[in-house]
N, C-alpha and C positions, 0 to 999 in steps of 0.2 A: 886414091881414097875411094871407097865404095859407098853405097847408099847407107849401109849400116853405120859405118864410121861417121858419115856426114850427119845423120839424124842424131846420133848420140852426142857428137861434139857440139852441135848447135844447141841441143837441149841443155847441156851443162855450161855453155859459155854465155848465152844471152841473158840468163837469170830472169826469165819471165815466169809467172806462175802458170805453167801449163796444167790444164785439167784433163786433157786427153790429146792424143795424136791420131789423125786420120790418115790412113794409107789408101789411096785411090787404086784404080785397077791396073797400075803399071808394074806391080812388084811380083806377080805370081805367073806360073806357067799357064799358057792358054792353049786350047786345042785349035784345030784347023780354022774354025769360023770365029775365033776369039771367044769361044764359050769357055766357061770356067768349070773345072772338075774337082780341084783340091787346093786348099790353102798351103801351098808349098812354094817357097821362093828359090830361084836359081842361086847357086853358090856365089855368083858375082854380085848379086843384089844384097843378100843377107847371109854371108858365109857361115855365121854361127847359128843361124836359125832365128825365127821370130820370137821364140821363148827367151832366148838370151838377150835380144834387143829389149824386150819387155822388162827384164830384170835390170838391164843397164840404164833404162829410163825410170828407175825407181818404182817400177810396177804401176805406173799411171796407166789408165785404160787406153787401149789401142782399138780404134774403130776401123773396120776394113770394108771395102766396097768391091763389088764385082758387077759386070755388065749383065750377064744372064747365065743361068746354070746349064751345064752340059747334060745331055741325056745320060752320059756315062759317069756322072758325079759319084764319088765314093761315099758321099753322105746319104744317098738314098737308101742305103742298107740300114741306117739307124733313125732316119727322119722321114716324115711323110712328104712326098713331092707330087704335085699334079703335073703329069707329063702329057703333052698334046702333040 
């Protein structure tokens, strides 16, 4: 069983009123110094992708966390970043 199946199964089996799920910094690819560049999960973590997990969790909000941004983040093309 992978993380995707585990999260979805727990959500549907324990019958608690989840208002959101938070994913810490364990689930995405990291660069050499553990810096973060893109919200993409390895296929052994979320084989169907995070969007499918979101749908399988009945579209409850998913909060995500990362340690720090990589200078090479793909998001700096669309959003303002202060790089030092």
